[in-house]
N, C-alpha and C positions, 0 to 999 in steps of 0.2 A: 482393542477400546479403539472407536469409532473416531478417526479424526475429521468430519465435517461438522459444518453447524453451530460451529464456535466452540469447542475444546481440540485444546493447543495437546499434541503426541507428543510424547515426549520423543524425541530421536536417539538420545542418548548425548552427551560430553555437555549437556547445556543447552542443544537445543532442541527447541521448537517449534512444530509445523501447523499452522492453522490450512487444513483444506479447506476452498470454498464448498461449501450445497452448491447441487445441482441448480445451472443458471444462477446461481451467487455472485458475489466480492470474491476478489481476486486471490490464491493461496497468495497466506504471508510465512513470514518467521519470524523466529524471535533468537537472538543468540545473550544468553544471559553468564556474567560473569562474579565474584565478588565483588566489584568496583564498577559493574556498571552494565550496559544492557545496549544492544542494538536491534532494529525492526528489519526486515529484507522484507523490501513489498508495505503495502497498506491495505486495508480492505476501503472498499467504495466508496460510500457517503459517512458522516458524522455516526449513524447509528450504530452500523460494524464495527465501524475504525474504534467507539467508545469502548465496545463491550470487547475488542483487543488489545485494548491499554487494560481494561479493568482488571482482565485474563493476564496481562504482560505483568501488572503491575503487581499479583498474589504471589508471581514468583518471584519479585528481585529482593536481594537481601538489603538488611536495614540500610540507611542511606544512598540504597542504587536509585539512580535514573536512568530513564531511556535514552543517551543523548546523541544517537544517528538514525539516522534513517536510509538507510543504501536502497535509491528507487531504479530498481532493473528494468522498465520500459517506458514506453512514451506514453502508453492507456491510462486514463483518469481511474480507472482501478487499482493502478497499482501506485496510482499517488498523491490518490485525493484525501488520502485519511492521513497525512502528513499535518494537517489544521490540527488533529491532536496533541499533538509534539511541537506548538510553536516555536519551544526553544532548542530543538531539536538541531545538531545541522544535518543540513540534507542531501544527499550527494547520491543525481542523477546520472546513469550513464552520457556521457558528450551525447551522442542520437537520441536520447531519452528529455533533452534537457530541451531542447525546441519546443516540442508541444507548450509548457510549460507558458512560454512567453509568445507563441502565435494560435497557439491551440483554443476553440474554444470554451469560454466559462463552462466552469458545472453548471451554471443557471441557466446559458445555454442551453448546452446539449438538456438541461432537464425540459426546459420549456415544450419542445415536440410531447412527452410523456406526459405532463398534464393538462396539457392544452389540446388533444387532439380525441375527434370522437374516436367510441371502439367499433363505428358501423362500417367503417370503410377499413381497406389492409393495409393506408396509408397511417392511420391511425390505430389499427390493432397490434400493428407491429411493434411499436414501442411500448403500448403499453406492456404487450402480455413478455417480451425482453426484458425491458429496465421500472416495468411498474413498481416493482416491490424497493426500489430504490428513491428516494429524497436527494438531491441534490442541489437543492435552495440552497441551505446551510453554508454549503462545504465553502472554506475559506481555503482557497492554492497558499501554500506556502512555499515561496521564494526557495532554491537550490542556495546552498550555500558555498558550494565546491561543485567537481566535473571533475568527474572518471574517464580519463583518456587513456587506452589500453591497460593495463592492469596497475589494482590501488589494494597496498598493504597497510593494514591499520591491525593494530594492538588493542586487543579487550581483553583486561587484564592479564591471565595467563592464554588466550589467546591469540593465536596472529589470524588473521581473517586476509586471505587474497579473495580479491573482488575481479572477475574479471570483463573485459569489455567485450559481451556479446557477438556477435554480427545479426545482421534481420532477419529478427522471423515473421511474426506477425504484424508486430511497433517496429519500428526502427529501434534497436540499441537492445533487441532480445524477442 
């Protein structure tokens, strides 16, 4: 089964993965229990995040909802889809929380893509790498909690342990 381009792959034990297509939105995950679900990361902008939401809802038991989003790193491609779940508990790693408050808005990051001509390198680069995304309608949802060290959550019959990761290509992972 392919696991790119919006198909949720079954990893077993009610865990699904949505891996990004080439140059696509971030990889993210879904854990479903009979009593609810959580997302691990989100896609980049409202369109792929909306697709992920529809795919996720198709797997939810009656009466269950997606009540939490674990934000694993600071990049917008891992957190800007939280607007699809405005009532969910948003839990970023402490290191990923700063850019939510200090970083440029999705609209500000979208401006060079939308306003640059493709005839120069500085105009062509953003269009080539980010032109498939429309972050202009993206609503950033503020975190409701913060992960410091390790967090242990219960989701139905599952115990979920979420570690705070050391810096990699962003703070917090």
